[in-house]
Every structure is written in structure tokens, then in C-alpha cells.
C-alpha positions as CSV (number, residue, x, y, z in Angstrom):
1,M,-119.3,-98.4,-30.9
2,N,-121.2,-95.8,-33.5
3,L,-118.1,-94.4,-34.9
4,I,-117.4,-97.3,-37.3
5,V,-119.2,-98.2,-40.2
6,V,-118.2,-101.2,-42.3
7,D,-119.1,-101.2,-46.1
8,T,-119.2,-105.0,-47.8
9,S,-119.9,-103.5,-50.9
10,I,-116.2,-101.9,-51.3
11,A,-112.8,-104.1,-52.0
12,E,-111.4,-102.9,-48.7
13,A,-111.3,-105.7,-45.8
14,P,-113.8,-105.4,-43.0
15,Y,-110.6,-105.6,-40.6
16,E,-108.9,-102.8,-42.3
17,Q,-112.1,-100.7,-42.7
18,V,-112.0,-101.1,-38.8
19,R,-108.7,-100.8,-38.1
20,R,-108.6,-97.6,-40.5
21,Q,-111.7,-96.1,-38.9
22,I,-110.5,-96.3,-35.4
23,A,-106.9,-95.0,-36.1
24,A,-108.6,-91.7,-37.7
25,H,-110.8,-91.3,-34.4
26,V,-107.9,-91.3,-32.6
27,A,-106.0,-89.1,-34.9
28,S,-109.0,-86.5,-34.6
29,G,-109.4,-86.8,-31.1
30,E,-112.7,-88.3,-30.9
31,L,-111.2,-91.3,-29.5
32,K,-108.5,-90.1,-26.6
33,A,-105.9,-91.5,-24.8
34,G,-106.8,-93.7,-21.9
35,Q,-110.5,-94.2,-23.7
36,K,-111.6,-97.6,-23.2
37,L,-112.6,-99.3,-26.7
38,P,-115.6,-102.1,-26.5
39,T,-114.4,-105.8,-26.5
40,V,-113.6,-107.7,-29.4
41,R,-116.6,-109.5,-28.9
42,Q,-119.2,-106.4,-28.3
43,L,-117.7,-104.6,-31.2
44,A,-117.9,-107.7,-33.7
45,T,-121.5,-108.0,-32.4
46,D,-122.4,-104.2,-33.1
47,L,-121.0,-104.3,-36.7
48,G,-122.1,-107.9,-37.8
49,L,-118.5,-109.0,-37.9
50,S,-116.9,-111.9,-36.7
51,N,-114.6,-111.6,-33.3
52,N,-111.7,-112.8,-35.7
53,T,-112.3,-109.7,-37.9
54,V,-112.2,-107.2,-35.3
55,A,-109.4,-109.1,-33.4
56,R,-107.3,-109.0,-36.5
57,A,-107.9,-104.9,-36.4
58,Y,-107.0,-104.4,-32.5
59,R,-103.9,-106.3,-33.1
60,E,-102.7,-104.1,-35.9
61,L,-103.6,-101.4,-33.7
62,E,-101.7,-102.6,-31.0
63,A,-98.5,-103.4,-33.1
64,G,-99.1,-99.8,-34.4
65,G,-99.0,-98.2,-30.9
66,V,-102.5,-96.7,-31.3
67,I,-103.9,-99.1,-28.7
68,E,-103.0,-101.5,-25.8
69,T,-104.9,-104.4,-24.2
70,H,-104.7,-104.9,-20.2
71,G,-105.9,-108.2,-20.2
72,R,-109.4,-108.3,-18.4
73,K,-109.2,-104.7,-17.7
74,G,-110.1,-104.1,-21.8
75,T,-108.3,-102.2,-24.8
76,F,-107.5,-98.5,-24.5
77,V,-106.2,-95.7,-26.7
78,T,-102.9,-95.5,-26.1
79,S,-101.4,-92.9,-28.6
80,T,-101.2,-89.3,-27.4
81,L,-99.0,-88.2,-31.0
82,L,-101.6,-88.9,-33.4
83,G,-103.9,-85.5,-33.7
84,Q,-101.3,-83.3,-32.1
85,T,-98.3,-80.8,-32.9
86,D,-95.2,-82.6,-31.7
87,G,-92.7,-80.5,-33.4
88,S,-91.5,-83.9,-35.4
89,G,-92.6,-82.7,-38.8
90,A,-95.0,-85.6,-39.0
91,Q,-98.5,-83.2,-39.1
92,D,-96.3,-81.0,-42.0
93,A,-95.5,-84.5,-44.1
94,A,-99.2,-85.6,-44.1
95,A,-100.6,-82.5,-45.1
96,E,-98.1,-82.2,-48.0
97,Y,-98.6,-85.6,-49.1
98,A,-102.3,-85.2,-48.8
99,A,-102.4,-82.2,-50.8
100,L,-100.0,-83.7,-53.5
101,A,-102.4,-86.9,-53.7
102,R,-105.3,-84.6,-54.5
103,R,-103.3,-82.5,-57.1
104,L,-102.5,-86.1,-58.4
105,G,-106.2,-86.7,-58.4
106,L,-105.6,-89.7,-56.4
107,S,-108.6,-91.0,-54.1
108,L,-108.1,-91.4,-50.4
109,P,-107.9,-95.3,-50.6
110,E,-105.3,-95.2,-53.5
111,A,-102.9,-92.7,-51.8
112,T,-103.4,-95.1,-48.4
113,R,-102.7,-98.0,-50.7
114,L,-99.6,-95.7,-51.9
115,L,-98.4,-95.1,-48.4
116,E,-98.9,-98.9,-47.0
117,A,-96.9,-100.3,-49.8
118,R,-94.1,-97.9,-49.2
119,W,-94.6,-98.7,-45.2
120,S,-91.9,-101.5,-44.7
121,D,-89.1,-99.5,-46.9
122,R,-86.2,-98.5,-45.3
């Protein structure tokens, strides 16, 4: 999968880099609903990572509803909501947060960490 690049010189864990990049490609439409992803073993080999690293990224993507595994048939993109205007206001909220984070001088990783830290808040 040529869309994923893992940079071992940064603090972000490799599984998180894989998870984040796949989610971003789904959101941008580069990966479309129904598109088959490489097997864990194949993607791990392509990226020079362990199978467990890619498996963790896939598990987190599946838990988030972005991908779905169908046993031996493979793993597929399931999210049709990301990257589309659905009237929920999610796109507008994301745009507002991104603009605010930029005005505050936050980097993308900093803004992402802030969002992830609040994700489980009720």
C-alpha cells in the first residue's frame, strides 16, 4: 500500500501512524467504501513492521468503524460517512477546530493529541 509511510524518527508509535494515515485516506476519499485493504501480513511486510503492529492499527480502525474484517475474504473500508457532507455538522465542527488549532499555533500532532485525550470524555 503506497499510501502509508512510517517514520521511525518521530515519537508517534508506528501502529498509530498506520491507523491515522488509513483513516485520513478514507476521509479524503482516496480509500473508498468497499475497497479491500492488504492483509496484515502483506502490509507489515511492505512497511517493514511486525504483524502485531499492523494488526493493532487494523483493530483500532475496526473499533472506530472505519474498516471491517470478513474472515478469509479480507479487510474492507466500511466508512461512507467520513469525507462526506451528511448534515450532522461534523465537517463544520472539524473545520472550526482545525482553524482554531492553527490560530493557536498548534501543530497537527498536537491538535490530534488534544482531541484524542478528550475522545472518551462524556
